[in-house]
N, C-alpha and C positions, 0 to 999 in steps of 0.2 A: 291808847292804848297801851297793855300790860306788855312792857317788852320781852316777859318772861317767856310765853308758851304760844305768843304768837306765832304767825306763819316769819321766818326772817331770811328765808334762802331763794332767791329769785334762780334756781337753778339751770332753767332749761335753754332760757337764748342763749348763754354766753360760751357755750360747748360748740356753737356755730362757725366759727371762726375760719374751719378751712372747709365748712359745709354748702354748697348750692344755694342762695339767698332764699329760691320760690319750692323749694321743694318740701315745707312744711304745709301739711293740713292747717288750715285757721290762720294762716302768717302773710306777711307781706316783705316783699325789698326792704321798704321800707325800715318797719321793724328790725330786722336782722344788720341792718346797717347802724340803728341806731344802739342797736344791743352791743355791736363789735368800738362800735364810736367811743359808744362811754366806757367800756372795759380795757380799753387802749389808753386813754386818759388816763385811769386810774392806777393802772400800770405804770406808766409814762411819770405820774406822780413821787411813787413810792421808791423809796431809797433804804439801804441795809439798816437794821435800827441800830447795829455800832456806831454805823456813822451820824444818826442822829444824836446818841448818847455822848460822842464826842464834839459835836460841835457847842462853841459856846453862846451861841444864843438859842438853844434849847432851854426852855423855861423848867425848873427845877421840878416840877409838878409831872411833867411831861416826860422826864429822864427817870425820874422817881418811877412812872407808871410802865415806862418800856424796857425797865430793867426788871420788872416785876411781871412783863408778860415774856419775858427769855425766861425768865426760871417756869412762869405758866407751861412753856412750849417744851421746855427739857423733861415738867415731869410730865404731860400727856405720852412721851415718847417711854421714860422709863419705868413708871407706874401705870399708865393707862394703857401701854402696848400700841398708840395712836401711830399713825404716820411719821415717820422721820425723814423729813423732805422739805423743799425749798417755802414752803408755805406757813405765813405767820412768822418770817424772818426779817418780814420789812414792815416800814410803813408810810403809808400816806396821809396826808391832811387834805381833804378833800374840799374844805371852806362851805359843806354845806351840810344839812342837818343828817341829811338819809341818803346811802350808798344808792339802793334805787327805791321808786312806789312801785308798787303792787296793786293790780286790779284780782278784784274774786267777784263771781256774780251766782245768785241763785234763782230757781224759780221760785213765785211767791206762797205756795206752798209745798215746797220740798226742798231738807236737807241738802241736797246735790248739787255737787260745786257745776258750774259749765268749765269747762275743758280745754285746752288746748294744748295740740301735738306738733313735737320737732323732732328734728333725725337723733339720734343718739339720747335725748334726754326721753322720748318718747312723750307721753300725756301727761299733762299735771294740772291742776285746780287753779293756777291764777299765772300769770302774765306780765315781767317786770319791765318797769319803764324806767331811763335813766332822768327823767325831766318830768316833774309833778304833773306838767299840763301834758303830756302825752298822756300819761297814766287817766287823769279826769277826762281825754277827749275819748279815750277808750272805754271808759265807764257810762259817759253821755251817751254810745252808739248803745251798749249792750242794754242803758235802761232803755233805750226806744227799742228795744226787743219786748220789754216786758219785764226783763231780768232786774233782781234787785241787786243795786253793788254795792261795793265798797272798797274805798281808795287810801290804802295806809303807806307810812313811809319804813322802809327796812334798813337797820342801822349795817346789815351785813349778808354778803353772801356767799356760795362754794362754787368753786368750777368742777368739783370734784376731783381734783389731782392735773386734770387734762392741760392745765397750763403751767405746773411746776416747770416745765423745760425752760418757761419764759421768765422763772422769778415766784412764781405760785401765786395765792391769793395773800393780800397785804394784809396787815394790822390799819385800821382806820380811823380817822379822828374821832367818827361818827359814833363810837361805843369806846373810846379809849380810856375813856373818863370817867365810865361806870365802875359801883361799888364794884370790890374787889371781887365778892362770889358770883356777882352777874354776869364780871367780867367773861370771868373763867368758865362759868356756863357757856356762853357762847361760843367764846374760844373752840372745847371741848365740841358742841355741836357741829362746828361748821368740820374741824377734824374727821366726825365720825361719818361724815357722807363719803369720806376718800378712802374709808372702811368697805362699806356695801353701800349700793345704790343698784335698785332694781326700777328700771325703765316702767311705767306707765301704774305704780303704786305709793301716790303720796302719802298714803295713810302709812305701809309700811318704812316705809324713807323716813319720815319726817318723827316717828312713832319707836324708833329704835335710835335715831341721831338726839332725840329728846330724854331718851332712858341713860344714855351716853352722858351727855350732859348732869344730868341729877345724878347720878352715879358717882359720875367724876367729879365733882362740884365738891358733894359729900367728901370724897377720899382727900380731895385738896384740901377743905375746910379742916379738918380734923388732924391733917399732917402740917401744912404749909404756912394756915393763915392763924394771927394776931387774933386774943381774944374778941378784939373791939371789932374784926372784922368777923369773926364768927358771930357775933348778936346780932350786929347787925343785917345780915345773912336769916339767921335765923326771925327776926322779925320780919323784914320784907318777906321773907318764906312760907310766913304764916299767914300773910295776908292774901299771898297767891292762892295758897290751899283753900282760904276760906271762897276768894273767887270763885277758882276753879270751881267747886263744889257745886256753888250757885249756880252758876255756866250750866254744868253738867246736867245739872236738876231741869235747868228750862231747855236746855237743848232735848231733853229726853221727853218734857211735855210740849212741847210742836212735834217731835215726831211722832208723838201718840196723834197726835189732834190731826197731823196731814194724814195717817193714816185711815182716816174715819173718811175720808176725801171719796176712797175706793170702796172700802168696807161698806160705807152706811149712804153712799151716793149725795153729802150733804152738800147744798148748794153752797157756792162762792161765799155769800151773802154771810153763811151762818159758820164759816172755817174762817173768816175775817174777822168776826166777832169774838168766836176763841182764841185766834190769833194775839189780835188786841188785846186782849184780858190777861193773856201769861205774860206779854210784855211788859204791862202793868207792872205784873207782881214781879215779875225780872227786876225794875227799875224801882220799885218800893226794896225789896230786899237788899239790891243794894245800897239806898240811902243809908237803911238800917247799917249794914257795913260799916259803909264810908263815916257813921255817928261814932261807933264806937270804935275806930282807927283814929280819929279825931281825942278822942274821950281820951283813949288808953295810957295810963301811967307813962310819962316820958314818949309819949308820944309827936310831941311837936319841941320844938321844930326840929330836935338832934336825928331821932330816929325814924321820923317818917319820913321815907324819901318823896321825897317832891314831883320829883318826873314821874316816877311808880304809879304816884296818887293822882297826878294829872293824866297817864294814858288809860289808867281806869275809865277814869270820866269821858274819854274822846271815846273808849269803846263803847261805854255802856251808851250815851249820846246817841250812837250812830248805831246801832245793835240792830242787824237784822240777818234771816236767812244767811245770804253771803257771808258774811264775819261767823256766824254760827259752826258754820258748814267748816268753813277755814280753821277755827279753833279745835274741830273734832282731828282733824289729822294728825294735829300736834299733842294729840291728849289719850286719845279712847284705846289705843293696844299699849301705852308705857309700862302700865301695868304688869302685862303680859313678857315684855321683852324683861324689866327688874325679875320678874322668877324665873325668868329663863336665866340670866346672870347668876340667881343662888342655885338654882340646880347644873351649874355648871363650875360649883364650886368659887365661887367669886373669882375665877382667871379669867384675867379678859382674853387672852389668846384662845383660851377654850369657849370662850361665848361667842368670839369671833368668828369661829369657824362654824359655831352649832346655828347663827346668823347666819354664816354666805351658804348652810345646807337647805333653811329654810327659802333662802332669798332662790335657790335651785327649783323648789317648788310649783309647781301649777297655783295661781294668785287663789282660786280658792282654796286650795287643799293649805298654801301657804297661813291665809287668814284663820282657816279652822283649827289651824296646829299651835297658833298664838291662841285663841282663846280658850282653848282647850286650858292653859297657863294660865289664864286671865285670875286674879283673885278679884272677889266683887267690891267696886268701889273703896280700894283698900291706900292710904295714901304714905310714902314713906318718908323719911328722915330726910334725904334727897330731893323729895317733892319741891 
């Protein structure tokens, strides 16, 4: 799974610490309990970064990265106008590869995510679990309903600032060692969720946060990072942009196929054949990309991020309607938010105010306003 733009935030369930366990449509008391318990375990494992830095048994590489995190956290406040609060000022070693595992699902002939609804956070197109076994069990139940499902690990999530009174969201071992550019992207993304969050609008929320991470990380790399970090990010970002273009084209092709189900009343057998061909072409296109990455000058072993490549391999191998639909939320409206940032003179406070104004609009009007700003298939240097 390419960690660069796929879902990373199990936003909804963790806001329920003070809410009745059975108030949410589509949920159970057991689900809420695992959310509360899992988050409390992370909070209890977290210690202030200064304490980690001062410890004699802290590995030098970890100490250096935590100090980088402190600089990036300060940069987020002073240069990006992101919240100055308790979040990401502590660190927790989780002793596992992911913070949570998300489940997404979609029908066999649609790119529409199955949604779960929660108090406060509203309805979202994914559900997070603190153990992979629980996520797989949920996925199995959805598959029995005829849905296509995907389970993927999530390195970090946001509690939207609601837990800052208790110490805030901590930095986690699940992403602390990422390459510098990717690390700051994720940090800025999670903080952006504390600026604006609209219940029942995953597309708006995630596209906004992704725009902040892209623009903010470009600003960090230009002014704070070493030439080596900038070069590594540029190569990684080039692969990400190429992969995004391929998946976007495939998503559009699948959407066009599924529209024919209603427009032409095609039988499912014919639709399935068209879908299979589109997916085969997608995987062939990825194989061509991958071959080019491996053959590129200096592509191995230093510049080619093996974790990123393995993530792409896994995503492509398991790609289905659920994974393509989930990806769209983190991709579709990003150019519109970037255009809004330019319209507001690249001034972060003005940009956030404009986003807050959009958030007050009814959903259809909000999306229409954004799409009016949207350039067609334009990638930016921070993409």
